[in-house]
LOSEFI-818449 format. One line per field, with one value per residue (C-alpha): residue number from 1; residue in one letter; x, y, z. Coordinates in nm, 4 decimals. Example, Ala and Ser with C-alpha at 12.3 -4.5 7.8 and 13.67 -1.06 7.14 Angstrom:
BEGIN
num <- c(1/2)
residuo <- c(a/s)
x <- c(1.2300/1.3670)
y <- c(-0.4500/-0.1060)
z <- c(0.7800/0.7140)
***
This chain:
BEGIN
num <- c(1/2/3/4/5/6/7/8/9/10/11/12/13/14/15/16/17/18/19/20/21/22/23/24/25/26/27/28/29/30/31/32/33/34/35/36/37/38/39/40/41/42/43/44/45/46/47/48/49/50/51/52/53/54/55/56/57/58/59/60/61/62/63/64/65/66/67/68/69/70/71/72/73/74/75/76/77/78/79/80/81/82/83/84/85/86/87/88/89/90/91/92/93/94/95/96/97/98/99/100/101/102/103/104/105/106/107/108/109/110/111/112/113/114/115/116/117/118/119/120/121/122/123/124/125/126/127/128/129/130/131/132/133/134/135/136/137/138/139/140/141/142/143/144/145/146/147/148/149/150/151/152/153/154/155/156/157/158/159/160/161/162/163/164/165/166/167/168/169/170/171/172/173/174/175/176/177/178/179/180/181/182/183/184/185/186/187/188/189/190/191/192/193/194/195/196/197/198/199/200/201/202/203/204/205/206/207/208/209/210/211/212/213/214/215/216/217/218/219/220/221/222/223/224/225/226/227/228/229/230/231/232/233/234/235/236/237/238/239/240/241/242/243/244/245/246/247/248/249/250/251/252/253/254/255/256/257/258/259/260/261/262/263/264/265/266/267/268/269/270/271/272/273/274/275/276/277/278/279/280/281/282/283/284/285/286/287/288/289/290/291/292)
residuo <- c(m/a/h/a/l/v/t/a/a/s/r/g/f/d/n/i/v/i/i/l/l/q/n/g/a/d/v/n/c/m/a/r/v/l/l/r/s/f/k/p/a/l/h/a/n/v/n/c/t/p/l/v/a/a/i/m/s/r/q/t/s/t/v/k/l/l/i/e/e/g/s/y/l/d/s/l/v/q/v/g/s/w/s/w/d/p/a/s/g/e/e/l/r/v/g/t/c/l/g/e/h/y/n/a/t/w/c/a/v/e/y/y/e/s/s/g/e/i/l/k/l/l/l/d/k/a/p/w/l/l/d/s/p/k/k/g/r/n/l/l/c/h/a/i/l/c/q/n/p/n/a/v/r/l/l/l/h/v/g/a/n/p/r/f/s/i/m/a/e/g/g/h/v/s/y/p/m/h/l/a/a/r/l/g/y/t/q/v/f/k/q/l/m/l/h/g/a/d/v/n/a/r/t/s/t/g/d/t/p/l/m/v/s/a/r/a/g/h/p/d/c/f/l/e/l/i/n/f/g/a/d/l/g/i/v/n/h/g/g/d/t/a/i/m/i/a/e/r/s/s/l/p/y/s/v/v/d/i/l/m/g/t/l/n/c/g/g/g/l/i/s/s/d/i/s/s/p/r/y/t/s/l/l/e/v/g/v/q/k/l/s/r)
x <- c(4.0813/3.9343/3.5677/3.6193/3.7845/3.5184/3.2513/3.3836/3.4344/3.0901/2.9574/3.2246/3.4215/3.7614/3.9102/3.8688/3.9968/4.3061/4.3998/4.2989/4.5349/4.8156/4.7976/4.8115/4.5141/4.4901/4.3087/4.2558/4.1084/3.7900/3.4604/3.1210/2.9117/2.5516/2.5009/2.1973/2.0852/1.7444/1.8132/1.9103/1.7191/1.9361/1.9828/2.2054/2.5541/2.8195/3.1522/3.3273/3.6089/3.6666/3.6063/3.3261/3.1674/3.2206/3.0989/2.7986/2.6965/2.8037/3.0585/3.2619/3.5177/3.6137/3.5924/3.8879/4.0766/4.0566/4.1834/4.4540/4.6002/4.6264/4.3320/4.2441/3.9922/3.9788/3.9177/3.5964/3.3287/2.9945/2.7154/2.5385/2.1936/2.2528/2.3807/2.3371/2.3536/2.7298/2.6010/2.2941/2.3529/2.0116/2.0217/1.8319/1.7572/1.8317/1.8575/2.1291/2.4668/2.3576/2.4931/2.7858/3.0981/3.2704/3.5113/3.4450/3.3759/3.0482/2.9752/2.9671/2.7604/2.4933/2.5218/2.4911/2.5823/2.3654/2.6666/2.8895/3.2038/3.2975/3.2262/3.4518/3.6988/3.7628/3.7691/4.0134/4.2461/4.1853/4.0717/4.1336/3.8003/3.6234/3.5814/3.7605/3.4688/3.3091/3.1753/3.1197/2.9863/3.1332/3.0539/2.8094/2.6065/2.5877/2.4551/2.2053/2.0830/2.0639/1.7985/2.0411/2.0463/2.2942/2.5563/2.5039/2.5399/2.8611/3.0109/2.9872/3.1125/3.4204/3.4458/3.2812/3.1979/2.8571/2.9354/3.0644/3.0556/2.8415/2.9788/2.8192/2.9821/2.7428/2.8705/2.6065/2.7051/2.4849/2.5431/2.4107/2.1239/2.0040/2.0420/1.8215/1.5500/1.4912/1.4471/1.2431/1.4794/1.4163/1.5966/1.9596/1.9261/1.8832/2.1652/2.3567/2.2426/2.3498/2.7375/2.7767/2.5776/2.4371/2.0223/2.0636/2.3297/2.2837/2.3088/2.4735/2.1310/2.0468/1.8241/1.8300/1.7153/1.4015/1.3185/1.4087/1.1902/0.9069/0.9820/0.9865/0.6385/0.8085/0.5873/0.7535/1.1008/0.9525/0.8380/1.1333/1.4021/1.1886/1.1810/1.5516/1.5709/1.5630/1.4958/1.2103/1.3094/1.5931/1.5503/1.7123/1.8804/1.5386/1.3410/1.1991/1.1535/1.0616/0.7089/0.6611/0.7838/0.5932/0.2120/0.3356/0.4737/0.2482/0.2438/-0.0751/-0.0812/-0.1244/0.1788/-0.0165/-0.1047/0.2750/0.4108/0.1036/0.1788/0.5306/0.3797/0.1520/0.4698/0.6336/0.8699/0.9289/0.9586/1.3086/1.2997/1.5834/1.3157/1.0124/0.9047/0.7825/0.4380/0.3609/0.5489/0.3344/0.0046/0.0908/0.1650/-0.1726/-0.3887/-0.1973/-0.2318/-0.6368/-0.6699/-0.4497/-0.6952/-1.0218)
y <- c(-1.0989/-1.3544/-1.2688/-1.2454/-1.6047/-1.7754/-1.5909/-1.7050/-2.0533/-2.0452/-1.9438/-2.1870/-1.9181/-2.1343/-1.8414/-1.6184/-1.8623/-1.9008/-1.5458/-1.4712/-1.7417/-1.6331/-1.3081/-1.4086/-1.5418/-1.8083/-2.1206/-2.2088/-1.8694/-1.7816/-1.5615/-1.4966/-1.5207/-1.5584/-1.9716/-2.1369/-2.4642/-2.6311/-2.9447/-2.9109/-2.5663/-2.2797/-1.9637/-1.7488/-1.6168/-1.8602/-1.8302/-2.0835/-2.1596/-2.1505/-2.5509/-2.5844/-2.3058/-2.4686/-2.8373/-2.6427/-2.4751/-2.8077/-2.6326/-2.9717/-2.8508/-2.5893/-2.8526/-3.0452/-2.7228/-2.6277/-3.0006/-2.9466/-2.6084/-2.7740/-2.7039/-2.8521/-3.1097/-3.1793/-2.7951/-2.7826/-2.5833/-2.5242/-2.5356/-2.8778/-2.8863/-3.1991/-3.2061/-3.4877/-3.6232/-3.7585/-3.9169/-4.0962/-4.0471/-3.9247/-3.6501/-3.3595/-3.1244/-2.7952/-2.5714/-2.4869/-2.3799/-2.4503/-2.8264/-2.9735/-2.8728/-3.0885/-3.1282/-3.1128/-3.4777/-3.4445/-3.1083/-3.3171/-3.5875/-3.3706/-3.1184/-3.4167/-3.3726/-3.5915/-3.7799/-3.8198/-3.6658/-3.4306/-3.6708/-3.9184/-3.6241/-3.5649/-3.9407/-4.0617/-3.7814/-3.8259/-4.1830/-4.2221/-3.9997/-4.2657/-4.4584/-4.1313/-4.1182/-3.7848/-3.8311/-4.2195/-4.1674/-4.1541/-4.0497/-4.3363/-4.2794/-3.9295/-4.0052/-4.2470/-3.9530/-3.7028/-3.9620/-4.0117/-4.3381/-4.2448/-4.1320/-4.4498/-4.6250/-4.4752/-4.5216/-4.8609/-4.9169/-4.7426/-4.9329/-4.7688/-5.0181/-5.1444/-5.2974/-4.9477/-4.9163/-4.6365/-4.5466/-4.2971/-4.1396/-4.3077/-4.6573/-4.7457/-4.9131/-4.9368/-5.0128/-4.8297/-5.1130/-4.9829/-4.6007/-4.7241/-4.9360/-4.6324/-4.3832/-4.5966/-4.6418/-4.9632/-4.8644/-4.7865/-5.1300/-5.3502/-5.1726/-5.2161/-5.5768/-5.6432/-5.5111/-5.7335/-5.5742/-5.8228/-5.8382/-5.9229/-5.7189/-5.6280/-5.2659/-5.2898/-5.3624/-5.6319/-5.4811/-5.6012/-5.3578/-5.5496/-5.4539/-5.0648/-5.0896/-5.2149/-4.9528/-4.6886/-4.7643/-4.8730/-5.1679/-5.1760/-5.2270/-5.4885/-5.6529/-5.6227/-5.6805/-6.0289/-6.1315/-6.0594/-6.3229/-6.1294/-6.3603/-6.3401/-6.5130/-6.3030/-6.1999/-5.8349/-5.7086/-5.6401/-5.9355/-5.8786/-6.0296/-5.8104/-5.9800/-5.8564/-5.5274/-5.4526/-5.5745/-5.2580/-5.0080/-4.7843/-4.9897/-4.9467/-5.2864/-5.6244/-5.8449/-6.1094/-5.9153/-5.8412/-6.2036/-6.3131/-6.0577/-6.2632/-6.6009/-6.4489/-6.3253/-6.6357/-6.5817/-6.7381/-6.6871/-6.7453/-6.7717/-6.8954/-7.0131/-7.1712/-7.2801/-6.9641/-6.9425/-6.6133/-6.7217/-7.0328/-6.8216/-6.5802/-6.8979/-7.0352/-6.7305/-6.7234/-7.0543/-6.9792/-6.6796/-6.8814/-7.1895/-6.9339)
z <- c(2.6059/2.8512/2.8188/2.4389/2.4323/2.6318/2.4205/2.1179/2.2109/2.2936/1.9451/1.7645/1.6537/1.5663/1.3753/1.6509/1.9185/1.7397/1.6812/2.0587/2.1589/1.9158/2.0937/2.4459/2.5479/2.8361/2.7044/3.0251/3.1604/3.3125/3.2161/3.2981/2.9631/2.8321/2.7846/2.6482/2.5795/2.5505/2.7244/2.9948/2.9939/3.0571/2.9734/3.2303/3.2878/3.3849/3.4886/3.2919/3.0848/2.6822/2.7199/2.9181/2.6917/2.4004/2.5813/2.6672/2.3865/2.1623/1.9235/1.8761/1.6267/1.8582/2.2039/1.9875/1.9152/2.3205/2.3730/2.1057/2.2473/2.6425/2.8303/3.1270/3.1552/3.5071/3.6382/3.8449/3.7357/3.9112/3.5486/3.6733/3.8048/4.0168/4.3752/4.6778/5.0112/5.0379/5.3584/5.2242/4.8707/4.7447/4.4743/4.4461/4.1200/4.2475/3.9267/3.6700/3.7856/4.1298/4.1374/4.2040/4.1172/3.8355/3.5421/3.1649/3.1040/3.3438/3.1922/2.8689/3.0207/3.1597/2.8142/2.5887/2.2235/2.0202/1.8436/2.1590/1.9551/2.2473/2.5131/2.3084/2.2494/2.6321/2.7562/2.4784/2.6134/2.9481/2.9622/3.3660/3.3787/3.3111/3.6252/3.8345/4.1664/4.3205/4.6267/4.5452/4.2237/3.8612/3.5120/3.4636/3.7664/3.6581/3.2881/3.4458/3.6992/3.3659/3.1984/2.9355/2.7597/2.4520/2.6855/2.9260/2.6169/2.4745/2.8235/2.8485/2.5047/2.6087/2.9039/3.2165/3.4870/3.5073/3.8539/3.9862/4.3530/4.4786/4.8221/5.0622/5.3240/5.5647/5.4768/5.2550/4.9158/4.5836/4.2192/3.8990/3.9032/4.1766/4.0652/3.7368/3.9123/4.1833/3.9206/3.6484/3.4044/3.2227/2.9216/3.1214/3.3360/3.0110/2.8736/3.2084/3.2078/2.8706/2.9353/3.2954/3.5616/3.8001/3.8406/4.1695/4.2663/4.6546/4.8852/5.1832/5.3437/5.1236/4.8770/4.5116/4.2134/4.1854/4.5608/4.4711/4.1813/4.3813/4.6943/4.4417/4.2681/3.9211/3.7681/3.4324/3.5793/3.8041/3.5207/3.3308/3.6018/3.6588/3.2735/3.2832/3.5885/3.8943/4.2026/4.3991/4.7085/4.8094/5.1250/5.2610/5.5975/5.7152/5.6346/5.3219/4.9800/4.6820/4.6740/5.0199/4.9321/4.6332/4.8323/5.0584/4.7820/4.5846/4.2663/4.0233/3.9858/4.2189/4.2491/4.0881/3.7783/3.7380/3.7942/3.5459/3.3285/3.2586/3.2551/2.9746/2.8038/2.8062/3.0700/3.3913/3.7279/3.9715/4.3174/4.5499/4.8201/4.6102/4.9791/5.0957/5.1895/5.0076/4.7140/4.7121/4.7272/4.4662/4.2404/4.3434/4.2723/3.9201/3.8207/3.9417/3.6800/3.4025/3.4716/3.3741)
***
């Protein structure tokens, strides 16, 4: 009966789910069934519970029914595509059903349903899972990693902490802003800042999101962070500023061009160290360009 129940849940056959449960099927059983998804791409036999099958298939009414019937929300399944090194915190896309084991709420983030109703149902039932960490990360981090601004928006709206500390086993600490800046997700870090994230948050090595975006070679993120008031004068533990890192990185535009883009759009530049020779020389070049 387990296979029938998981299959019915994945297809959204609520009447059949009810009949099976009334005849003794275990709402938290596991079975291997064929599941399909367009995004993320999935066409595979997956070992999962009825709840997870319904989540991955975006069957909202079935998810609601299974929650009411007592489905466990914290049972771990392996249906995701992401893994990360607990020591360094670096992520790796390993392929569907090869990623980290996680619970139903993480599944609802990765297999996000367009209205967000499934994720809201799960968090209404188990709000403690919102910021419950897994290997130093939380749901908000996973939504950023999955490149899903809608999930990020929903999580922030229901109270996710935009200043959550991402902890690696090696002692390295960073924040969601750094993750979004490293991955180049401009739309996401805009949402984070609107909900109280610190544009100048510093990692345990002293890096700001501006430095991280420069090192990763994301000019749009670099420019947007400056527009949001990122400090150009902060120095990390290695003695580098964001400008110094940008000049050594793979940014497709020169630092002067990026700074001038900010000024041309009516923005301003903020630096806690205006006496820096490099900062002063960049401004001089910029003034020369603007005066032409």
